[in-house]
TORKE-620799 format. One line per 4 residues: number of its first residue (from 1); for each residue y, z, x of N, C-alpha, C, O. Coordinates in nm, 2 decimals, m for minus. Each point is the difference from the previous one (the first is absolute). Example, Ala and Ser with C-alpha at 12.3 -4.5 7.8 and 13.67 -1.06 7.14 Angstrom:
2
1> m0.57/0.78/1.32/0.12/0.00/m0.09/0.12/0.00/0.09/0.00/0.07/0.10 ~ 0.11/m0.14/m0.14/0.11/0.00/0.09/0.11/0.08/m0.08/0.11/0.01/0.05
# end
This chain:
229
1> m3.40/11.40/18.39/0.11/m0.10/0.03/0.09/0.07/0.11/0.04/0.12/m0.03 ~ m0.01/m0.18/0.14/0.08/0.06/0.10/0.15/0.00/m0.05/0.03/m0.07/m0.09 ~ 0.05/0.15/0.16/0.14/0.01/m0.03/0.07/m0.13/0.00/0.09/m0.02/m0.08 ~ m0.11/m0.06/0.18/0.07/m0.12/0.02/m0.02/m0.10/m0.12/0.09/m0.06/m0.05
5> m0.22/0.05/0.01/m0.04/m0.09/m0.11/0.07/0.05/m0.13/0.04/m0.07/m0.08 ~ m0.04/0.21/0.07/0.06/0.06/m0.12/0.15/m0.04/m0.01/0.05/m0.03/m0.10 ~ 0.02/0.05/0.22/0.14/m0.03/0.00/0.03/m0.15/m0.03/0.10/m0.03/m0.08 ~ m0.18/m0.06/0.13/0.01/m0.14/m0.03/m0.02/m0.03/m0.15/0.08/m0.08/m0.05
9> m0.17/0.15/0.00/m0.03/m0.02/m0.15/0.12/0.04/m0.08/0.04/m0.07/m0.10 ~ 0.02/0.19/0.13/0.11/0.04/m0.07/0.12/m0.09/0.02/0.07/m0.03/m0.10 ~ m0.05/m0.02/0.22/0.11/m0.10/0.02/m0.01/m0.12/m0.08/0.09/m0.05/m0.06 ~ m0.21/m0.01/0.05/m0.03/m0.12/m0.07/0.03/0.02/m0.15/0.06/m0.08/m0.07
13> m0.11/0.20/0.02/0.02/0.03/m0.14/0.15/0.01/m0.04/0.04/m0.04/m0.10 ~ 0.03/0.10/0.19/0.15/0.02/m0.02/0.07/m0.14/0.00/0.09/m0.02/m0.08 ~ m0.13/m0.07/0.17/0.06/m0.13/0.01/m0.03/m0.08/m0.13/0.09/m0.07/m0.05 ~ m0.21/0.09/0.00/m0.04/m0.07/m0.13/0.09/0.05/m0.11/0.05/m0.08/m0.08
17> m0.03/0.21/0.07/0.09/0.05/m0.11/0.14/m0.04/0.01/0.06/m0.04/m0.10 ~ m0.01/0.03/0.23/0.14/m0.05/0.02/0.02/m0.14/m0.04/0.10/m0.04/m0.06 ~ m0.20/m0.04/0.09/0.00/m0.15/m0.04/m0.01/m0.02/m0.15/0.06/m0.09/m0.05 ~ m0.13/0.18/m0.01/m0.02/m0.02/m0.15/0.12/0.05/m0.08/0.03/m0.06/m0.11
21> 0.04/0.16/0.16/0.10/0.06/m0.08/0.12/m0.09/m0.04/0.03/0.00/m0.12 ~ 0.03/m0.08/0.21/0.10/m0.10/m0.04/m0.04/m0.10/m0.11/0.07/m0.03/m0.09 ~ m0.19/m0.02/0.11/m0.05/m0.09/m0.10/m0.02/0.06/m0.14/0.04/m0.06/m0.10 ~ m0.08/0.19/0.10/m0.02/0.07/m0.13/0.14/0.02/m0.06/0.02/m0.01/m0.12
25> 0.07/0.05/0.20/0.14/0.03/m0.05/0.07/m0.12/m0.05/0.06/0.00/m0.11 ~ m0.08/m0.11/0.18/0.06/m0.13/m0.04/m0.06/m0.04/m0.14/0.08/m0.04/m0.09 ~ m0.21/0.05/0.08/m0.06/m0.04/m0.13/0.05/0.09/m0.11/0.02/m0.05/m0.11 ~ m0.01/0.18/0.14/0.05/0.09/m0.11/0.14/m0.04/m0.04/0.03/0.01/m0.12
29> 0.06/m0.04/0.22/0.14/m0.04/m0.04/0.00/m0.12/m0.08/0.08/m0.01/m0.09 ~ m0.16/m0.09/0.12/0.00/m0.13/m0.08/m0.04/0.03/m0.14/0.05/m0.06/m0.09 ~ m0.15/0.15/0.07/m0.05/0.03/m0.13/0.11/0.07/m0.09/m0.01/0.00/m0.12 ~ 0.10/0.07/0.19/0.11/0.07/m0.07/0.09/m0.09/m0.07/0.06/0.03/m0.11
33> m0.04/m0.16/0.16/0.09/m0.09/m0.06/m0.08/m0.10/m0.09/m0.05/m0.11/0.05 ~ 0.03/0.15/m0.17/m0.08/m0.09/m0.09/0.10/m0.06/m0.10/0.07/0.06/m0.07 ~ m0.07/m0.20/0.07/0.09/m0.07/m0.08/m0.05/m0.01/m0.14/m0.13/0.00/m0.02 ~ 0.21/m0.01/m0.08/m0.04/m0.02/m0.14/m0.10/m0.12/m0.02/0.02/m0.10/0.07
37> m0.11/0.11/m0.15/m0.10/m0.10/m0.02/0.06/m0.13/m0.06/m0.06/m0.11/0.02 ~ 0.17/0.12/m0.08/0.06/m0.12/m0.06/0.09/m0.08/0.11/0.05/m0.11/m0.03 ~ m0.04/0.17/0.15/0.07/m0.07/0.11/m0.10/m0.11/0.05/m0.11/0.04/0.03 ~ 0.16/m0.16/m0.01/m0.09/m0.10/0.07/m0.03/0.05/0.14/0.07/0.08/0.06
41> m0.19/m0.12/m0.01/m0.06/0.06/0.12/0.10/m0.02/0.12/0.00/0.09/0.09 ~ 0.08/m0.19/m0.09/0.09/m0.02/0.12/0.11/0.11/0.01/0.06/0.01/0.10 ~ m0.03/0.05/m0.21/0.11/0.10/m0.01/m0.05/0.14/0.05/m0.01/0.09/m0.07 ~ m0.02/m0.09/0.20/m0.04/0.13/0.07/0.13/0.07/0.03/0.11/m0.05/m0.01
45> m0.13/0.18/0.05/0.12/0.08/0.03/0.08/m0.06/0.12/0.12/0.00/0.00 ~ m0.19/m0.06/0.09/0.06/m0.06/0.12/0.08/m0.12/m0.05/0.11/m0.02/0.05 ~ m0.17/m0.07/m0.13/0.07/m0.12/m0.05/0.12/0.04/m0.08/0.11/m0.07/0.01 ~ m0.12/0.17/m0.09/0.12/0.04/m0.08/0.11/0.05/0.09/0.12/m0.03/m0.03
49> m0.15/0.09/0.13/0.11/0.05/0.10/0.06/m0.12/0.06/0.12/0.00/0.03 ~ m0.19/m0.11/m0.01/0.05/m0.12/0.06/0.10/m0.07/m0.09/0.10/m0.06/0.04 ~ m0.13/0.06/m0.17/0.09/m0.07/m0.10/0.11/0.08/m0.05/0.09/m0.05/m0.06 ~ m0.10/0.18/0.08/0.10/0.10/m0.05/0.15/m0.04/0.03/0.08/0.00/m0.08
53> m0.05/m0.04/0.21/0.13/m0.03/0.03/0.06/m0.12/m0.08/0.12/m0.01/m0.03 ~ m0.21/m0.08/m0.02/0.05/m0.11/m0.08/0.04/0.04/m0.14/0.09/m0.06/m0.06 ~ m0.15/0.17/0.01/0.02/0.03/m0.14/0.07/0.14/m0.02/0.03/0.03/m0.12 ~ 0.00/0.04/0.22/0.05/0.14/m0.02/0.14/0.00/m0.06/0.04/0.10/m0.05
57> 0.03/m0.21/0.05/0.13/m0.01/m0.06/m0.01/0.01/m0.15/0.10/0.02/m0.07 ~ m0.22/m0.04/0.01/m0.01/0.00/m0.14/m0.03/0.15/m0.05/0.01/0.02/m0.12 ~ m0.04/0.07/0.21/m0.03/0.14/m0.05/m0.11/0.06/0.09/m0.02/m0.05/0.11 ~ m0.04/0.15/m0.16/m0.09/0.08/0.08/m0.15/m0.01/m0.04/m0.08/0.07/0.05
61> 0.05/m0.15/m0.15/m0.13/0.00/m0.06/m0.09/m0.10/0.07/0.02/m0.12/0.00 ~ m0.13/0.18/0.07/m0.09/m0.08/0.07/m0.07/m0.11/m0.09/m0.01/m0.11/0.04 ~ m0.02/0.15/m0.16/m0.07/m0.09/m0.09/0.09/m0.12/m0.04/m0.05/m0.11/m0.02 ~ 0.18/0.13/0.03/0.10/m0.11/m0.03/m0.01/m0.10/0.12/0.01/m0.12/m0.02
65> m0.02/0.17/0.14/m0.01/m0.08/0.12/m0.12/m0.09/m0.01/0.01/m0.12/0.03 ~ m0.12/0.18/m0.07/m0.12/m0.08/m0.02/0.01/m0.11/m0.11/m0.03/m0.11/0.02 ~ 0.09/0.15/m0.13/0.02/m0.09/m0.11/0.09/m0.12/0.04/m0.03/m0.11/m0.03 ~ 0.14/0.14/0.10/0.09/m0.11/0.04/m0.07/m0.09/0.10/0.01/m0.12/m0.01
69> m0.09/0.18/0.10/m0.07/m0.09/0.10/m0.10/m0.09/m0.07/m0.03/m0.11/0.05 ~ m0.03/0.16/m0.16/m0.10/m0.08/m0.07/0.06/m0.12/m0.07/m0.08/m0.09/m0.04 ~ 0.21/0.09/0.03/0.06/m0.12/m0.07/0.01/m0.12/0.10/0.03/m0.11/m0.05 ~ m0.05/0.13/0.18/0.00/m0.11/0.09/m0.10/m0.11/m0.04/m0.11/0.03/m0.03
73> 0.16/m0.15/0.03/m0.09/m0.11/m0.03/m0.03/m0.02/m0.14/m0.09/m0.08/m0.04 ~ 0.16/0.15/m0.05/m0.02/m0.02/m0.15/0.12/m0.05/m0.06/0.11/m0.02/0.07 ~ m0.11/0.00/m0.20/0.12/m0.05/m0.07/0.11/0.11/0.00/0.11/m0.03/m0.02 ~ m0.15/0.15/0.06/0.10/0.11/0.01/0.07/0.01/0.13/0.08/0.09/0.02
77> m0.10/m0.19/0.07/0.07/0.00/0.12/0.16/0.00/m0.02/0.07/0.07/0.08 ~ m0.03/m0.14/m0.18/0.15/0.00/m0.03/0.04/0.14/m0.03/0.11/0.05/0.04 ~ m0.19/0.02/m0.13/0.04/0.14/m0.04/0.00/0.09/0.12/0.08/0.09/0.01 ~ m0.18/m0.11/0.08/m0.01/0.09/0.12/0.13/m0.02/0.08/0.06/0.10/0.05
81> m0.02/m0.22/m0.02/0.12/m0.03/0.07/0.12/0.06/m0.07/0.10/0.05/0.07 ~ m0.09/m0.06/m0.20/0.11/0.05/m0.07/0.01/0.15/0.02/0.11/0.06/0.01 ~ m0.23/0.01/m0.02/0.00/0.15/0.02/0.05/0.03/0.14/0.06/0.11/0.02 ~ m0.09/m0.19/0.08/0.03/0.03/0.13/0.15/m0.03/0.04/0.05/0.02/0.11
85> 0.02/m0.08/m0.21/0.15/m0.02/0.02/0.05/m0.13/m0.04/0.12/m0.03/0.00 ~ m0.21/m0.07/m0.02/0.04/m0.14/m0.03/0.03/0.00/m0.15/m0.08/m0.07/m0.08 ~ 0.18/0.14/0.03/0.03/0.01/m0.14/0.15/m0.01/m0.02/0.08/m0.01/0.10 ~ m0.03/0.02/m0.22/0.14/m0.01/m0.03/0.09/0.11/0.07/0.12/m0.01/0.02
89> m0.18/0.13/0.01/0.07/0.11/0.06/0.00/m0.01/0.15/0.09/0.05/0.06 ~ m0.18/m0.13/0.00/m0.01/m0.01/0.14/m0.06/0.12/0.07/0.00/0.02/0.12 ~ m0.05/0.08/m0.20/m0.06/0.12/0.05/m0.15/0.01/m0.05/m0.04/m0.05/m0.10 ~ m0.03/0.13/0.18/m0.14/0.03/m0.04/0.00/0.08/m0.13/0.08/0.09/m0.02
93> m0.17/m0.12/m0.07/m0.01/0.07/m0.13/m0.07/0.13/0.03/m0.10/0.01/0.07 ~ 0.15/0.10/m0.13/m0.06/0.13/0.02/m0.10/0.02/m0.12/0.03/m0.03/m0.11 ~ m0.15/0.07/0.15/m0.11/0.02/m0.09/m0.04/0.14/m0.01/m0.03/0.06/0.10 ~ 0.02/0.00/m0.22/m0.03/0.14/m0.02/m0.09/0.01/m0.12/0.00/m0.08/m0.10
97> m0.09/0.18/0.10/m0.07/0.05/m0.12/0.09/0.10/m0.07/0.04/0.10/0.07 ~ m0.01/m0.12/m0.19/0.10/0.08/m0.07/m0.03/0.01/m0.15/m0.05/m0.09/m0.06 ~ 0.07/0.21/0.01/m0.01/0.02/m0.15/0.11/m0.08/m0.07/0.11/0.04/0.01 ~ m0.15/m0.15/m0.07/0.10/m0.09/m0.05/0.07/0.06/m0.13/0.11/m0.05/m0.03
101> m0.17/0.15/m0.03/0.06/0.06/m0.11/0.12/0.08/0.03/0.09/0.03/m0.08 ~ m0.07/0.00/0.21/0.12/0.07/0.05/0.12/m0.09/0.00/0.12/0.04/0.01 ~ m0.15/m0.17/0.00/0.11/m0.10/0.00/0.04/m0.03/m0.14/0.12/0.00/m0.04 ~ m0.22/m0.01/m0.05/0.03/m0.03/m0.14/m0.14/0.03/m0.07/m0.10/m0.05/0.04
105> 0.11/0.14/m0.14/m0.13/0.03/m0.07/m0.08/m0.12/m0.05/m0.12/0.00/m0.01 ~ 0.20/m0.11/m0.02/m0.07/m0.12/m0.05/m0.08/m0.06/0.11/m0.09/m0.09/m0.03 ~ 0.11/0.12/0.16/m0.07/m0.06/0.11/m0.13/0.08/0.04/m0.06/m0.03/0.09 ~ 0.04/0.14/m0.16/m0.10/0.10/0.05/m0.14/m0.06/0.02/m0.07/0.04/0.09
109> 0.03/m0.14/m0.17/m0.13/m0.06/0.01/0.00/m0.13/0.07/m0.11/m0.07/0.00 ~ 0.22/0.03/0.05/0.01/m0.13/0.08/m0.09/0.02/0.12/m0.01/0.11/0.05 ~ m0.05/m0.22/0.00/m0.07/0.00/0.12/0.09/0.00/0.12/m0.03/0.06/0.10 ~ 0.14/m0.14/m0.11/0.09/0.00/0.11/0.14/m0.05/m0.05/0.01/m0.05/m0.12
113> 0.09/0.06/0.20/0.13/m0.03/m0.04/0.08/m0.05/0.12/0.01/0.07/0.10 ~ 0.06/m0.19/m0.12/0.09/m0.05/0.10/0.14/0.06/m0.03/0.04/0.01/m0.11 ~ 0.03/0.04/0.22/0.12/0.07/m0.03/0.10/m0.04/0.11/m0.03/m0.02/0.11 ~ 0.16/0.02/m0.15/0.11/m0.03/0.10/0.10/0.11/m0.01/0.05/0.03/m0.11
117> m0.01/0.03/0.22/0.10/0.10/0.00/0.10/m0.04/0.11/m0.03/m0.01/0.12 ~ 0.15/m0.03/m0.16/0.10/m0.05/0.09/m0.06/m0.13/0.06/m0.03/m0.09/m0.07 ~ 0.01/0.09/0.20/m0.05/m0.12/0.07/m0.15/0.01/0.03/m0.06/m0.09/0.06 ~ 0.00/0.21/m0.09/m0.13/0.03/0.04/m0.10/m0.03/m0.11/0.02/0.04/m0.12
121> m0.13/m0.12/0.15/m0.10/m0.02/m0.10/m0.12/0.10/0.02/m0.03/0.04/0.11 ~ m0.03/0.00/m0.22/m0.11/0.09/0.00/m0.11/m0.06/m0.09/0.02/m0.07/m0.09 ~ m0.14/0.11/0.13/m0.12/m0.01/m0.09/m0.06/0.13/m0.02/m0.05/0.06/0.10 ~ 0.06/m0.01/m0.22/m0.06/0.13/m0.04/m0.14/m0.02/m0.06/m0.01/m0.08/m0.10
125> m0.09/0.15/0.14/m0.14/m0.02/m0.05/m0.04/0.13/m0.07/0.02/0.11/0.06 ~ m0.08/m0.12/m0.17/m0.05/0.12/m0.07/m0.10/0.07/0.09/m0.09/m0.06/0.05 ~ 0.11/0.19/m0.04/m0.09/0.08/0.09/m0.15/0.00/m0.03/m0.08/0.03/0.08 ~ 0.05/m0.07/m0.21/m0.14/m0.01/m0.03/m0.07/m0.11/0.08/m0.13/m0.01/m0.01
129> 0.20/m0.07/0.07/m0.06/m0.11/0.08/0.00/0.03/0.15/m0.03/m0.09/0.08 ~ 0.05/0.22/m0.04/0.00/0.03/0.14/m0.14/m0.02/0.06/m0.01/m0.03/0.12 ~ m0.09/0.04/m0.20/m0.14/m0.02/0.06/m0.06/m0.13/m0.04/m0.12/m0.02/0.00 ~ 0.21/m0.08/m0.04/m0.05/m0.13/m0.04/m0.04/m0.08/0.12/0.05/0.03/0.11
133> m0.14/m0.12/m0.12/m0.03/m0.09/0.11/0.12/m0.07/0.05/0.08/m0.04/m0.08 ~ m0.06/0.04/0.21/0.13/m0.07/0.05/0.01/m0.14/m0.04/0.11/m0.06/m0.01 ~ m0.23/m0.01/m0.02/0.01/m0.14/m0.04/0.06/m0.01/m0.14/0.08/m0.10/m0.02 ~ m0.10/0.20/m0.07/0.06/0.00/m0.13/0.15/0.03/0.02/0.08/m0.06/m0.08
137> m0.04/0.15/0.17/0.14/0.03/0.02/0.07/m0.13/0.06/0.11/m0.02/m0.03 ~ m0.18/m0.05/0.11/0.05/m0.12/0.06/0.04/m0.10/m0.11/0.11/m0.06/0.00 ~ m0.19/0.04/m0.10/0.02/m0.09/m0.11/0.13/0.05/m0.08/0.08/m0.07/m0.04 ~ m0.08/0.21/0.01/0.11/0.06/m0.07/0.13/m0.02/0.08/0.10/m0.04/m0.07
141> m0.10/0.05/0.20/0.12/m0.01/0.08/0.05/m0.15/0.00/0.12/m0.02/0.01 ~ m0.22/m0.07/m0.02/0.04/m0.14/0.00/0.09/m0.03/m0.12/0.08/m0.09/0.00 ~ m0.11/0.16/m0.11/0.08/m0.02/m0.13/0.13/0.07/0.02/0.11/m0.07/m0.02 ~ m0.11/0.20/0.06/0.13/0.07/0.00/0.10/m0.05/0.10/0.12/0.01/m0.02
145> m0.17/m0.07/0.13/0.09/m0.06/0.10/0.09/m0.11/m0.05/0.10/m0.04/0.06 ~ m0.14/m0.02/m0.17/0.08/m0.11/m0.06/0.12/0.04/m0.07/0.09/m0.08/m0.03 ~ m0.08/0.21/m0.01/0.11/0.06/m0.07/0.10/0.05/0.11/m0.01/0.11/0.05 ~ 0.11/m0.19/m0.03/0.09/0.03/0.12/0.15/0.02/m0.05/0.09/0.01/0.09
149> m0.07/m0.01/m0.22/0.14/0.03/m0.04/0.00/0.08/m0.13/m0.11/0.03/m0.05 ~ 0.22/m0.01/m0.01/0.01/0.08/m0.13/m0.03/m0.08/m0.12/0.00/0.05/m0.11 ~ m0.03/m0.18/0.13/m0.03/m0.09/m0.11/m0.15/m0.02/m0.02/m0.08/0.00/0.10 ~ 0.04/m0.02/m0.22/m0.15/m0.03/m0.03/0.00/m0.09/m0.12/0.09/m0.01/m0.07
153> m0.21/m0.05/0.05/m0.01/m0.09/m0.11/m0.15/m0.03/m0.03/m0.09/0.04/0.08 ~ 0.07/m0.10/m0.19/m0.14/m0.04/m0.03/m0.06/m0.10/0.10/m0.12/0.01/0.03 ~ 0.20/m0.10/0.02/m0.04/m0.09/0.10/m0.04/0.07/0.13/m0.10/m0.03/0.06 ~ 0.18/0.13/m0.02/m0.02/0.07/0.12/m0.13/0.08/m0.01/m0.08/0.01/0.09
157> 0.06/0.06/m0.20/m0.12/0.08/m0.02/m0.12/m0.09/m0.01/m0.11/0.04/0.06 ~ 0.12/m0.16/m0.12/m0.11/m0.09/0.00/m0.04/m0.04/0.14/m0.12/m0.01/0.03 ~ 0.22/m0.02/0.05/m0.03/m0.04/0.13/m0.06/0.11/0.08/m0.10/m0.02/0.08 ~ 0.15/0.14/m0.09/m0.05/0.12/0.07/m0.14/0.03/m0.03/m0.08/0.03/0.08
161> 0.05/m0.03/m0.22/m0.14/0.03/m0.04/m0.10/m0.10/0.05/m0.11/0.03/0.04 ~ 0.16/m0.16/m0.04/m0.09/m0.11/0.05/m0.03/0.02/0.15/m0.11/m0.03/0.04 ~ 0.22/0.06/0.03/m0.02/0.03/0.14/m0.10/0.11/0.03/m0.09/m0.01/0.08 ~ 0.10/0.12/m0.16/m0.09/0.11/0.02/m0.14/m0.04/m0.03/m0.09/0.04/0.07
165> 0.07/m0.12/m0.18/m0.13/m0.04/m0.03/m0.06/m0.09/0.11/m0.12/0.01/0.03 ~ 0.20/m0.10/0.02/m0.06/m0.10/0.10/m0.03/0.07/0.13/m0.09/m0.03/0.07 ~ 0.17/0.13/m0.04/m0.02/0.08/0.13/m0.13/0.08/m0.02/m0.08/0.01/0.09 ~ 0.07/0.06/m0.20/m0.13/0.08/m0.02/m0.12/m0.09/0.00/m0.10/0.03/0.05
169> 0.11/m0.15/m0.11/m0.11/m0.10/0.00/m0.04/m0.03/0.15/m0.12/0.00/0.03 ~ 0.22/m0.01/0.06/m0.03/m0.03/0.14/m0.06/0.13/0.07/m0.09/m0.01/0.07 ~ 0.16/0.12/m0.09/m0.04/0.13/0.06/m0.14/0.03/m0.03/m0.08/0.05/0.09 ~ 0.04/m0.06/m0.22/m0.13/0.04/m0.04/m0.11/m0.08/0.07/m0.11/0.05/0.03
173> 0.14/m0.18/0.00/m0.09/m0.08/0.07/0.00/0.03/0.15/m0.11/0.00/0.07 ~ 0.22/0.03/m0.01/0.01/0.03/0.14/m0.05/0.14/0.03/m0.06/0.02/0.11 ~ 0.09/0.07/m0.20/m0.04/0.14/0.03/m0.07/0.06/m0.13/0.07/0.07/m0.07 ~ m0.19/m0.11/0.05/m0.07/0.04/m0.13/m0.01/0.15/m0.02/m0.01/0.05/m0.11
177> 0.02/0.03/0.22/0.00/0.15/m0.01/0.12/0.05/m0.08/0.00/0.11/m0.04 ~ 0.10/m0.20/0.02/0.12/0.04/m0.08/m0.03/0.02/m0.14/0.08/0.07/m0.08 ~ m0.18/m0.14/0.03/m0.03/0.00/m0.15/m0.07/0.12/m0.05/m0.12/0.00/m0.04 ~ 0.19/0.12/0.06/m0.05/0.12/m0.06/0.03/0.01/m0.15/0.11/0.04/m0.03
181> m0.20/m0.08/m0.05/0.02/m0.02/m0.14/0.04/0.12/m0.08/0.04/0.00/m0.11 ~ m0.07/0.12/0.18/0.03/0.13/m0.07/0.15/0.04/0.01/0.05/0.08/m0.07 ~ 0.02/m0.15/0.16/0.14/0.04/0.02/0.09/m0.07/m0.10/m0.01/m0.12/m0.01 ~ 0.10/0.19/m0.05/0.09/m0.06/m0.10/0.08/m0.12/0.05/0.03/m0.09/m0.07
185> 0.01/0.09/0.20/0.08/m0.11/0.05/m0.09/m0.12/0.01/0.05/m0.11/m0.01 ~ m0.17/0.13/0.05/m0.10/m0.12/0.01/m0.03/m0.05/m0.14/m0.02/m0.12/m0.02 ~ 0.02/0.21/m0.08/m0.02/m0.05/m0.14/0.11/m0.09/m0.04/m0.02/m0.11/m0.05 ~ 0.14/0.14/0.09/0.12/m0.08/m0.03/m0.01/m0.13/0.07/0.02/m0.11/m0.06
189> m0.06/0.11/0.19/m0.01/m0.12/0.08/m0.11/m0.10/m0.05/0.02/m0.12/m0.01 ~ m0.13/0.18/m0.03/m0.11/m0.08/m0.06/0.04/m0.06/m0.13/m0.04/m0.12/m0.03 ~ 0.12/0.19/m0.05/0.05/m0.05/m0.13/0.09/m0.13/0.03/m0.02/m0.10/m0.07 ~ 0.11/0.12/0.16/0.08/m0.11/0.04/m0.07/m0.12/0.05/0.03/m0.12/m0.03
193> m0.13/0.15/0.11/m0.08/m0.11/0.06/m0.07/m0.08/m0.11/m0.01/m0.12/0.01 ~ m0.05/0.19/m0.11/m0.06/m0.07/m0.11/0.09/m0.09/m0.07/m0.03/m0.12/m0.04 ~ 0.16/0.16/0.02/0.10/m0.08/m0.07/0.03/m0.12/0.09/0.02/m0.11/m0.05 ~ m0.01/0.13/0.18/0.03/m0.11/0.09/m0.11/m0.10/0.00/0.02/m0.12/0.00
197> m0.15/0.16/0.01/m0.11/m0.09/0.00/m0.01/m0.07/m0.13/m0.03/m0.12/m0.01 ~ 0.05/0.19/m0.10/m0.01/m0.06/m0.14/0.10/m0.11/m0.02/m0.03/m0.09/m0.07 ~ 0.14/0.11/0.14/0.11/m0.10/m0.01/m0.01/m0.11/0.10/0.09/m0.08/0.02 ~ m0.21/0.06/0.04/m0.02/m0.10/0.10/0.08/0.02/0.12/0.05/m0.09/0.07
201> m0.04/0.22/m0.03/0.08/0.04/0.12/0.15/m0.04/m0.01/0.06/m0.04/0.10 ~ m0.01/0.06/m0.22/0.14/m0.02/m0.03/0.05/0.12/m0.07/m0.07/0.10/m0.02 ~ 0.20/m0.10/m0.02/0.06/0.11/m0.07/m0.01/m0.01/m0.15/0.06/0.08/m0.08 ~ m0.14/m0.17/0.03/m0.01/m0.03/m0.15/m0.02/0.13/m0.08/0.08/0.03/m0.09
205> m0.18/0.05/0.12/m0.03/0.12/m0.08/0.08/0.12/0.05/0.03/0.09/m0.08 ~ 0.01/m0.09/0.20/0.08/0.11/0.05/0.14/m0.01/m0.06/0.06/0.10/m0.04 ~ m0.01/m0.22/0.02/0.13/m0.02/m0.07/m0.01/0.05/m0.14/0.10/0.07/m0.04 ~ m0.20/m0.10/m0.03/m0.02/0.05/m0.14/0.00/0.16/0.00/0.06/0.06/m0.09
209> m0.13/0.00/0.19/0.00/0.14/0.00/0.13/0.06/0.03/0.04/0.10/m0.06 ~ 0.04/m0.16/0.15/0.14/0.05/0.03/0.08/m0.01/m0.12/0.08/0.09/m0.03 ~ m0.09/m0.20/m0.04/0.09/m0.03/m0.12/m0.03/0.11/m0.11/0.09/0.03/m0.08 ~ m0.21/0.01/0.07/m0.04/0.10/m0.11/0.01/0.14/0.05/m0.03/0.09/m0.08
213> 0.07/m0.06/0.20/0.02/0.13/0.06/0.12/0.07/m0.06/0.11/m0.05/0.01 ~ m0.13/0.16/m0.08/0.11/0.08/m0.07/0.11/0.04/0.10/0.11/0.01/m0.03 ~ m0.16/0.02/0.16/0.10/0.05/0.10/0.09/m0.11/0.05/0.10/0.03/0.06 ~ m0.13/m0.16/m0.10/0.08/m0.11/0.05/0.08/m0.06/m0.12/0.06/m0.11/0.02
217> m0.06/0.17/m0.14/0.05/m0.07/m0.11/0.15/m0.02/0.00/0.05/m0.09/m0.06 ~ 0.02/0.17/0.15/0.15/m0.02/0.01/0.04/m0.08/0.12/0.12/m0.02/0.02 ~ m0.21/m0.03/0.05/0.03/m0.08/0.12/0.05/m0.14/m0.04/m0.05/m0.06/m0.10 ~ 0.14/0.00/0.18/0.04/m0.14/m0.02/m0.11/m0.09/0.04/m0.09/0.04/0.07
221> 0.10/m0.16/m0.11/m0.10/m0.10/0.04/m0.01/m0.03/0.15/m0.10/m0.01/0.05 ~ 0.22/0.00/0.01/0.01/m0.03/0.14/0.09/0.10/0.08/0.08/0.07/m0.06 ~ m0.09/m0.08/0.19/0.09/0.08/0.09/0.02/m0.08/0.13/m0.07/m0.09/0.02 ~ 0.17/0.14/0.06/0.03/m0.08/0.12/m0.13/m0.02/0.09/m0.07/0.10/0.04
225> 0.04/m0.22/0.00/m0.11/m0.03/0.08/m0.13/m0.03/m0.09/m0.10/m0.05/0.05 ~ 0.11/0.08/m0.18/m0.11/m0.02/m0.09/0.05/m0.07/m0.12/0.00/0.06/m0.11 ~ 0.04/m0.18/0.12/0.07/m0.08/m0.11/m0.10/m0.07/m0.09/0.03/m0.04/m0.11 ~ m0.16/0.02/0.16/m0.10/m0.07/m0.08/m0.09/0.10/m0.06/m0.06/0.08/0.07
229> 0.04/m0.10/m0.20/m0.10/0.09/m0.07/m0.13/m0.07/m0.03/m0.09/0.05/m0.06
# end
């Protein structure tokens, strides 16, 4: 092989390597961002960055942004709007994963808690649910967003539990990957869904469950905004 042909061959090989390297690097970078399997397919890293400005006022948790976005078009749309600021405080609700036992030992095993401090509303979620499917968290948030003041009642809890059940019923159909039956929060949601379905998609059996809950035994029958039991 003469020198000229050898030089041409080396130049072509170098060009091929240069052309291949960016494609390889891009593919490698894409593979580094792997979303949780319980995220619906549309919630890519790029899509979450697009929706982040809408939800960042609620806190720093990406999974909460996804959960709130999943409430769009469901019965939980009211709760989503409430969390974003359309509530009695006029402010976005702050959402955190927190050890609820530090607030009160009696709350240690609660799944979540609605809280009000001065004019700010909070939703605190038990840290054991940090890896829950965002669809299950969406249903849970639809419940907690209804607690917007320092008052509570059996009527309010009945309404909130029924909201949660109806939202999970919808989410599970829209996003079946949410139904990770091994997760304790999904176990809760599926239990509620069964009560909802058994009652003919009404609060019939949920109401009975609320009435028999020891944690609610000291609650009044009604509260402001929830006068019907």
